[in-house]
C-alpha positions as protocol buffer text, in pm:
chain_id: "A"
residue {
  index: 1
  type: MET
  ca { x: -5 y: -1 z: -1 }
}
residue {
  index: 2
  type: ASN
  ca { x: 105 y: 349 z: -81 }
}
residue {
  index: 3
  type: PRO
  ca { x: 197 y: 496 z: 244 }
}
residue {
  index: 4
  type: PHE
  ca { x: 49 y: 856 z: 129 }
}
residue {
  index: 5
  type: GLU
  ca { x: -302 y: 710 z: 76 }
}
residue {
  index: 6
  type: ALA
  ca { x: -388 y: 804 z: 417 }
}
residue {
  index: 7
  type: TYR
  ca { x: -268 y: 1156 z: 354 }
}
residue {
  index: 8
  type: VAL
  ca { x: -456 y: 1189 z: 46 }
}
residue {
  index: 9
  type: ALA
  ca { x: -786 y: 1075 z: 212 }
}
residue {
  index: 10
  type: ARG
  ca { x: -722 y: 1353 z: 487 }
}
residue {
  index: 11
  type: VAL
  ca { x: -723 y: 1619 z: 246 }
}
residue {
  index: 12
  type: ALA
  ca { x: -978 y: 1480 z: -8 }
}
residue {
  index: 13
  type: ASP
  ca { x: -1317 y: 1645 z: -43 }
}
residue {
  index: 14
  type: PRO
  ca { x: -1527 y: 1513 z: 237 }
}
residue {
  index: 15
  type: LEU
  ca { x: -1862 y: 1610 z: 82 }
}
residue {
  index: 16
  type: SER
  ca { x: -2063 y: 1433 z: -189 }
}
residue {
  index: 17
  type: ALA
  ca { x: -2217 y: 1600 z: -481 }
}
residue {
  index: 18
  type: HIS
  ca { x: -2559 y: 1555 z: -317 }
}
residue {
  index: 19
  type: ALA
  ca { x: -2424 y: 1723 z: 11 }
}
residue {
  index: 20
  type: ARG
  ca { x: -2280 y: 2017 z: -194 }
}
residue {
  index: 21
  type: SER
  ca { x: -2633 y: 2053 z: -362 }
}
residue {
  index: 22
  type: LEU
  ca { x: -2798 y: 2060 z: -50 }
}
residue {
  index: 23
  type: ARG
  ca { x: -2548 y: 2318 z: 78 }
}
residue {
  index: 24
  type: LYS
  ca { x: -2621 y: 2520 z: -216 }
}
residue {
  index: 25
  type: SER
  ca { x: -3012 y: 2525 z: -162 }
}
residue {
  index: 26
  type: LEU
  ca { x: -2947 y: 2581 z: 205 }
}
residue {
  index: 27
  type: LEU
  ca { x: -2737 y: 2886 z: 152 }
}
residue {
  index: 28
  type: LEU
  ca { x: -2969 y: 3031 z: -103 }
}
residue {
  index: 29
  type: ALA
  ca { x: -3276 y: 2975 z: 106 }
}
residue {
  index: 30
  type: SER
  ca { x: -3094 y: 3105 z: 408 }
}
residue {
  index: 31
  type: ALA
  ca { x: -2991 y: 3435 z: 214 }
}
residue {
  index: 32
  type: ALA
  ca { x: -3358 y: 3488 z: 108 }
}
residue {
  index: 33
  type: GLY
  ca { x: -3462 y: 3434 z: 465 }
}
residue {
  index: 34
  type: ILE
  ca { x: -3226 y: 3674 z: 624 }
}
residue {
  index: 35
  type: ALA
  ca { x: -3283 y: 3920 z: 349 }
}
residue {
  index: 36
  type: VAL
  ca { x: -3679 y: 3903 z: 404 }
}
residue {
  index: 37
  type: ALA
  ca { x: -3637 y: 3893 z: 784 }
}
residue {
  index: 38
  type: SER
  ca { x: -3391 y: 4178 z: 797 }
}
residue {
  index: 39
  type: THR
  ca { x: -3538 y: 4407 z: 557 }
}
residue {
  index: 40
  type: GLY
  ca { x: -3936 y: 4325 z: 627 }
}
residue {
  index: 41
  type: LEU
  ca { x: -3963 y: 4309 z: 250 }
}
residue {
  index: 42
  type: VAL
  ca { x: -4229 y: 4048 z: 174 }
}
residue {
  index: 43
  type: PRO
  ca { x: -4369 y: 4072 z: -180 }
}
residue {
  index: 44
  type: THR
  ca { x: -4731 y: 4202 z: -202 }
}
residue {
  index: 45
  type: LYS
  ca { x: -4771 y: 4077 z: -554 }
}
residue {
  index: 46
  type: ILE
  ca { x: -4605 y: 3893 z: -837 }
}
residue {
  index: 47
  type: SER
  ca { x: -4684 y: 4064 z: -1159 }
}
residue {
  index: 48
  type: ALA
  ca { x: -4559 y: 3812 z: -1393 }
}
residue {
  index: 49
  type: LEU
  ca { x: -4806 y: 3550 z: -1248 }
}
residue {
  index: 50
  type: GLY
  ca { x: -5074 y: 3811 z: -1178 }
}
residue {
  index: 51
  type: ILE
  ca { x: -5092 y: 3713 z: -814 }
}
residue {
  index: 52
  type: GLU
  ca { x: -5154 y: 3942 z: -517 }
}
residue {
  index: 53
  type: PHE
  ca { x: -5090 y: 3856 z: -151 }
}
residue {
  index: 54
  type: SER
  ca { x: -5301 y: 3950 z: 141 }
}
residue {
  index: 55
  type: GLN
  ca { x: -5148 y: 4009 z: 476 }
}
residue {
  index: 56
  type: ALA
  ca { x: -5229 y: 3635 z: 576 }
}
residue {
  index: 57
  type: ASP
  ca { x: -5080 y: 3506 z: 258 }
}
residue {
  index: 58
  type: ARG
  ca { x: -4761 y: 3705 z: 343 }
}
residue {
  index: 59
  type: VAL
  ca { x: -4743 y: 3549 z: 676 }
}
residue {
  index: 60
  type: SER
  ca { x: -4798 y: 3194 z: 519 }
}
residue {
  index: 61
  type: MET
  ca { x: -4517 y: 3293 z: 280 }
}
residue {
  index: 62
  type: LEU
  ca { x: -4300 y: 3341 z: 560 }
}
residue {
  index: 63
  type: TRP
  ca { x: -4385 y: 3005 z: 736 }
}
residue {
  index: 64
  type: LEU
  ca { x: -4319 y: 2832 z: 405 }
}
residue {
  index: 65
  type: LEU
  ca { x: -3985 y: 3003 z: 366 }
}
residue {
  index: 66
  type: GLY
  ca { x: -3915 y: 2925 z: 718 }
}
residue {
  index: 67
  type: ALA
  ca { x: -4019 y: 2564 z: 672 }
}
residue {
  index: 68
  type: THR
  ca { x: -3795 y: 2530 z: 372 }
}
residue {
  index: 69
  type: VAL
  ca { x: -3491 y: 2651 z: 534 }
}
residue {
  index: 70
  type: ALA
  ca { x: -3569 y: 2412 z: 820 }
}
residue {
  index: 71
  type: PHE
  ca { x: -3595 y: 2104 z: 587 }
}
residue {
  index: 72
  type: LEU
  ca { x: -3270 y: 2205 z: 392 }
}
residue {
  index: 73
  type: LEU
  ca { x: -3088 y: 2264 z: 732 }
}
residue {
  index: 74
  type: ALA
  ca { x: -3198 y: 1929 z: 867 }
}
residue {
  index: 75
  type: SER
  ca { x: -3119 y: 1751 z: 531 }
}
residue {
  index: 76
  type: PHE
  ca { x: -2781 y: 1910 z: 500 }
}
residue {
  index: 77
  type: ALA
  ca { x: -2693 y: 1833 z: 882 }
}
residue {
  index: 78
  type: VAL
  ca { x: -2783 y: 1460 z: 823 }
}
residue {
  index: 79
  type: VAL
  ca { x: -2625 y: 1402 z: 489 }
}
residue {
  index: 80
  type: SER
  ca { x: -2302 y: 1599 z: 572 }
}
residue {
  index: 81
  type: LEU
  ca { x: -2256 y: 1417 z: 884 }
}
residue {
  index: 82
  type: ALA
  ca { x: -2298 y: 1081 z: 688 }
}
residue {
  index: 83
  type: ASP
  ca { x: -2031 y: 1227 z: 450 }
}
residue {
  index: 84
  type: PHE
  ca { x: -1808 y: 1314 z: 740 }
}
residue {
  index: 85
  type: ILE
  ca { x: -1827 y: 972 z: 914 }
}
residue {
  index: 86
  type: ALA
  ca { x: -1757 y: 803 z: 569 }
}
residue {
  index: 87
  type: TRP
  ca { x: -1468 y: 1021 z: 519 }
}
residue {
  index: 88
  type: ARG
  ca { x: -1311 y: 988 z: 844 }
}
residue {
  index: 89
  type: SER
  ca { x: -1389 y: 600 z: 834 }
}
residue {
  index: 90
  type: SER
  ca { x: -1201 y: 589 z: 494 }
}
residue {
  index: 91
  type: ILE
  ca { x: -896 y: 765 z: 660 }
}
residue {
  index: 92
  type: ALA
  ca { x: -899 y: 516 z: 956 }
}
residue {
  index: 93
  type: ALA
  ca { x: -944 y: 221 z: 715 }
}
residue {
  index: 94
  type: LYS
  ca { x: -639 y: 341 z: 531 }
}
residue {
  index: 95
  type: GLU
  ca { x: -436 y: 408 z: 840 }
}
residue {
  index: 96
  type: TRP
  ca { x: -554 y: 49 z: 961 }
}
residue {
  index: 97
  type: ASN
  ca { x: -435 y: -103 z: 630 }
}
residue {
  index: 98
  type: GLU
  ca { x: -107 y: 77 z: 640 }
}
residue {
  index: 99
  type: GLU
  ca { x: -27 y: -37 z: 992 }
}
residue {
  index: 100
  type: THR
  ca { x: -153 y: -393 z: 933 }
}
residue {
  index: 101
  type: ALA
  ca { x: 48 y: -412 z: 633 }
}
residue {
  index: 102
  type: GLY
  ca { x: 375 y: -277 z: 779 }
}
residue {
  index: 103
  type: TYR
  ca { x: 332 y: -518 z: 1063 }
}
residue {
  index: 104
  type: GLU
  ca { x: 261 y: -829 z: 882 }
}
residue {
  index: 105
  type: SER
  ca { x: 566 y: -752 z: 645 }
}
residue {
  index: 106
  type: LEU
  ca { x: 773 y: -726 z: 961 }
}
residue {
  index: 107
  type: LYS
  ca { x: 633 y: -1036 z: 1098 }
}
residue {
  index: 108
  type: LYS
  ca { x: 704 y: -1221 z: 772 }
}
residue {
  index: 109
  type: GLN
  ca { x: 1056 y: -1085 z: 745 }
}
residue {
  index: 110
  type: ILE
  ca { x: 1112 y: -1227 z: 1110 }
}
residue {
  index: 111
  type: LEU
  ca { x: 974 y: -1573 z: 1035 }
}
residue {
  index: 112
  type: GLU
  ca { x: 1163 y: -1610 z: 705 }
}
residue {
  index: 113
  type: ALA
  ca { x: 1487 y: -1492 z: 859 }
}
residue {
  index: 114
  type: ARG
  ca { x: 1514 y: -1756 z: 1129 }
}
residue {
  index: 115
  type: ALA
  ca { x: 1365 y: -2064 z: 1249 }
}
residue {
  index: 116
  type: LEU
  ca { x: 1202 y: -1987 z: 1579 }
}
residue {
  index: 117
  type: SER
  ca { x: 1214 y: -2173 z: 1878 }
}
residue {
  index: 118
  type: ASP
  ca { x: 922 y: -2211 z: 2113 }
}
residue {
  index: 119
  type: GLU
  ca { x: 1081 y: -1932 z: 2329 }
}
residue {
  index: 120
  type: ASP
  ca { x: 1111 y: -1709 z: 2000 }
}
residue {
  index: 121
  type: ARG
  ca { x: 752 y: -1777 z: 1927 }
}
residue {
  index: 122
  type: ALA
  ca { x: 629 y: -1693 z: 2272 }
}
residue {
  index: 123
  type: GLU
  ca { x: 839 y: -1366 z: 2263 }
}
residue {
  index: 124
  type: LEU
  ca { x: 676 y: -1273 z: 1919 }
}
residue {
  index: 125
  type: GLU
  ca { x: 326 y: -1356 z: 2067 }
}
residue {
  index: 126
  type: GLU
  ca { x: 400 y: -1122 z: 2359 }
}
residue {
  index: 127
  type: HIS
  ca { x: 519 y: -852 z: 2114 }
}
residue {
  index: 128
  type: GLU
  ca { x: 190 y: -899 z: 1934 }
}
residue {
  index: 129
  type: ARG
  ca { x: -20 y: -867 z: 2263 }
}
residue {
  index: 130
  type: ARG
  ca { x: 194 y: -554 z: 2351 }
}
residue {
  index: 131
  type: MET
  ca { x: 125 y: -402 z: 2015 }
}
residue {
  index: 132
  type: GLY
  ca { x: -232 y: -453 z: 2035 }
}
residue {
  index: 133
  type: ALA
  ca { x: -246 y: -311 z: 2381 }
}
residue {
  index: 134
  type: MET
  ca { x: -37 y: -22 z: 2250 }
}
residue {
  index: 135
  type: TRP
  ca { x: -279 y: 51 z: 1979 }
}
residue {
  index: 136
  type: ARG
  ca { x: -583 y: 30 z: 2192 }
}
residue {
  index: 137
  type: ASN
  ca { x: -410 y: 257 z: 2469 }
}
residue {
  index: 138
  type: ALA
  ca { x: -352 y: 510 z: 2201 }
}
residue {
  index: 139
  type: GLY
  ca { x: -719 y: 574 z: 2146 }
}
residue {
  index: 140
  type: HIS
  ca { x: -726 y: 418 z: 1798 }
}
residue {
  index: 141
  type: LEU
  ca { x: -979 y: 153 z: 1919 }
}
residue {
  index: 142
  type: ASN
  ca { x: -1203 y: 410 z: 2090 }
}
residue {
  index: 143
  type: ARG
  ca { x: -1208 y: 627 z: 1784 }
}
residue {
  index: 144
  type: TYR
  ca { x: -1293 y: 317 z: 1550 }
}
residue {
  index: 145
  type: GLN
  ca { x: -1568 y: 221 z: 1801 }
}
residue {
  index: 146
  type: ALA
  ca { x: -1703 y: 591 z: 1801 }
}
residue {
  index: 147
  type: TYR
  ca { x: -1739 y: 574 z: 1430 }
}
residue {
  index: 148
  type: GLU
  ca { x: -1897 y: 229 z: 1444 }
}
residue {
  index: 149
  type: ARG
  ca { x: -2172 y: 355 z: 1704 }
}
residue {
  index: 150
  type: ALA
  ca { x: -2251 y: 668 z: 1497 }
}
residue {
  index: 151
  type: VAL
  ca { x: -2327 y: 470 z: 1174 }
}
residue {
  index: 152
  type: GLY
  ca { x: -2659 y: 321 z: 1268 }
}
residue {
  index: 153
  type: PRO
  ca { x: -2821 y: 664 z: 1397 }
}
residue {
  index: 154
  type: VAL
  ca { x: -2676 y: 840 z: 1098 }
}
residue {
  index: 155
  type: SER
  ca { x: -2816 y: 596 z: 857 }
}
residue {
  index: 156
  type: TRP
  ca { x: -3148 y: 612 z: 1024 }
}
residue {
  index: 157
  type: ALA
  ca { x: -3135 y: 990 z: 1035 }
}
residue {
  index: 158
  type: ARG
  ca { x: -3055 y: 987 z: 662 }
}
residue {
  index: 159
  type: ILE
  ca { x: -3337 y: 752 z: 581 }
}
residue {
  index: 160
  type: GLY
  ca { x: -3577 y: 1000 z: 754 }
}
residue {
  index: 161
  type: VAL
  ca { x: -3443 y: 1309 z: 575 }
}
residue {
  index: 162
  type: GLU
  ca { x: -3387 y: 1141 z: 239 }
}
residue {
  index: 163
  type: PHE
  ca { x: -3706 y: 938 z: 215 }
}
residue {
  index: 164
  type: ILE
  ca { x: -3956 y: 969 z: 482 }
}
residue {
  index: 165
  type: ALA
  ca { x: -3957 y: 1361 z: 505 }
}
residue {
  index: 166
  type: PRO
  ca { x: -3975 y: 1435 z: 138 }
}
residue {
  index: 167
  type: LEU
  ca { x: -4274 y: 1173 z: 102 }
}
residue {
  index: 168
  type: ALA
  ca { x: -4453 y: 1312 z: 411 }
}
residue {
  index: 169
  type: ALA
  ca { x: -4397 y: 1681 z: 259 }
}
residue {
  index: 170
  type: GLY
  ca { x: -4522 y: 1555 z: -93 }
}
residue {
  index: 171
  type: GLY
  ca { x: -4823 y: 1384 z: 64 }
}
residue {
  index: 172
  type: ALA
  ca { x: -4923 y: 1686 z: 284 }
}
residue {
  index: 173
  type: ALA
  ca { x: -4878 y: 1938 z: -9 }
}
residue {
  index: 174
  type: LEU
  ca { x: -5120 y: 1682 z: -219 }
}
residue {
  index: 175
  type: VAL
  ca { x: -5372 y: 1680 z: 52 }
}
residue {
  index: 176
  type: LEU
  ca { x: -5363 y: 2065 z: 104 }
}
residue {
  index: 177
  type: LEU
  ca { x: -5379 y: 2141 z: -275 }
}
residue {
  index: 178
  type: VAL
  ca { x: -5666 y: 1889 z: -312 }
}
residue {
  index: 179
  type: ARG
  ca { x: -5856 y: 2049 z: -15 }
}
residue {
  index: 180
  type: VAL
  ca { x: -5797 y: 2404 z: -153 }
}
residue {
  index: 181
  type: SER
  ca { x: -5916 y: 2296 z: -513 }
}
residue {
  index: 182
  type: LEU
  ca { x: -6250 y: 2153 z: -370 }
}
């Protein structure tokens, strides 16, 4: 394995194309929300569509803008957290492979270099045990376990944001539009 793969993973882009598009939408919706909230400018009519808004309609528009920002914020939070965990896990996997490959290579060299007595084999096993303890005490194991514990909840959150929330929003919109049209 190339020793620089872990370094490349550390500086690689941690966001997927989906997270980047969510981030862009969130920033645009946030800018619109900040502009409307700070200036108090809410359109009273859209001439191109021939639509005029009453005061209640303008309040509803603010709520709709707020709900859009809230959804985009939740979506970006979940998707970017999943990307972050995948990115950090990728780095950890490369480091793990690098350390394991180096250790296995050294072990192979030692075994090939000499015929081991029972005492030598016991010494090698003790060295392996100490290396494992050193690896665990350095905090590597805790870090990997933290990533492992985060995968399940982030996966479920992503299911909620990516599948359930859009279906619920679409269903609610459809029901409201049908009610209004009747």
